[in-house]
TORZA-819915 format. One record per residue (C-alpha): residue number from 1; residue in one letter; chain; x, y, z. Coordinates in steps of 0.2 Angstrom, whole numbers, plus 2048, in hexadecimal, padded with zeros to 3 digits. Example, Ala and Ser with C-alpha at 12.3 -4.5 7.8 and 13.67 -1.06 7.14 Angstrom:
2
@seq 1; type A; mol A; c1 83E; c2 7EA; c3 827;
@seq 2; type S; mol A; c1 844; c2 7FB; c3 824;
! end
This chain:
54
@seq 1; type X; mol A; c1 C44; c2 E6D; c3 F91;
@seq 2; type X; mol A; c1 C36; c2 E65; c3 F9A;
@seq 3; type X; mol A; c1 C30; c2 E5D; c3 F8A;
@seq 4; type X; mol A; c1 C41; c2 E53; c3 F8A;
@seq 5; type X; mol A; c1 C42; c2 E4F; c3 F9C;
@seq 6; type X; mol A; c1 C31; c2 E48; c3 F9F;
@seq 7; type X; mol A; c1 C32; c2 E3B; c3 F91;
@seq 8; type X; mol A; c1 C44; c2 E36; c3 F96;
@seq 9; type X; mol A; c1 C3E; c2 E33; c3 FA8;
@seq 10; type X; mol A; c1 C2F; c2 E29; c3 FA2;
@seq 11; type X; mol A; c1 C3A; c2 E1E; c3 F97;
@seq 12; type X; mol A; c1 C46; c2 E1C; c3 FA5;
@seq 13; type X; mol A; c1 C39; c2 E16; c3 FB1;
@seq 14; type X; mol A; c1 C32; c2 E0A; c3 FA4;
@seq 15; type X; mol A; c1 C43; c2 E03; c3 FA2;
@seq 16; type X; mol A; c1 C46; c2 E03; c3 FB5;
@seq 17; type X; mol A; c1 C36; c2 DFA; c3 FB9;
@seq 18; type X; mol A; c1 C35; c2 DEF; c3 FA9;
@seq 19; type X; mol A; c1 C35; c2 DDE; c3 FB2;
@seq 20; type X; mol A; c1 C27; c2 DE4; c3 FBE;
@seq 21; type X; mol A; c1 C1C; c2 DEA; c3 FB0;
@seq 22; type X; mol A; c1 C1F; c2 DDA; c3 FA6;
@seq 23; type X; mol A; c1 C1B; c2 DCF; c3 FB5;
@seq 24; type X; mol A; c1 C0B; c2 DD9; c3 FB8;
@seq 25; type X; mol A; c1 C05; c2 DD8; c3 FA6;
@seq 26; type X; mol A; c1 C09; c2 DC5; c3 FA6;
@seq 27; type X; mol A; c1 BFF; c2 DC2; c3 FB5;
@seq 28; type X; mol A; c1 BF0; c2 DCC; c3 FAF;
@seq 29; type X; mol A; c1 BF0; c2 DC7; c3 F9C;
@seq 30; type X; mol A; c1 BFB; c2 DB7; c3 F9C;
@seq 31; type X; mol A; c1 C06; c2 DBF; c3 F8E;
@seq 32; type X; mol A; c1 C18; c2 DC4; c3 F8F;
@seq 33; type X; mol A; c1 C19; c2 DD7; c3 F8A;
@seq 34; type X; mol A; c1 C2A; c2 DD3; c3 F82;
@seq 35; type X; mol A; c1 C22; c2 DCA; c3 F74;
@seq 36; type X; mol A; c1 C15; c2 DD8; c3 F71;
@seq 37; type X; mol A; c1 C23; c2 DE5; c3 F71;
@seq 38; type X; mol A; c1 C2D; c2 DDA; c3 F65;
@seq 39; type X; mol A; c1 C1F; c2 DD7; c3 F59;
@seq 40; type X; mol A; c1 C1A; c2 DEA; c3 F59;
@seq 41; type X; mol A; c1 C2C; c2 DEF; c3 F56;
@seq 42; type X; mol A; c1 C2D; c2 DE3; c3 F47;
@seq 43; type X; mol A; c1 C1D; c2 DE9; c3 F40;
@seq 44; type X; mol A; c1 C22; c2 DFB; c3 F42;
@seq 45; type X; mol A; c1 C33; c2 DF8; c3 F39;
@seq 46; type X; mol A; c1 C2A; c2 DEE; c3 F2C;
@seq 47; type X; mol A; c1 C1F; c2 DFD; c3 F28;
@seq 48; type X; mol A; c1 C2D; c2 E09; c3 F28;
@seq 49; type X; mol A; c1 C37; c2 DFF; c3 F1C;
@seq 50; type X; mol A; c1 C28; c2 DFC; c3 F11;
@seq 51; type X; mol A; c1 C25; c2 E0F; c3 F10;
@seq 52; type X; mol A; c1 C37; c2 E12; c3 F0D;
@seq 53; type X; mol A; c1 C37; c2 E05; c3 EFF;
@seq 54; type X; mol A; c1 C28; c2 E0B; c3 EF5;
! end
């Protein structure tokens, strides 16, 4: 049961504090994390679809 609760709490905290995390990374690296997440998700979906196609 703990293996389901701990990741759920971690994901909930990430969603809850997303703006603060985004601002901190933007101040440190001058890059919006939303763009990084978008590019990574597109790459992951592309790899999955490529593997399913071939």
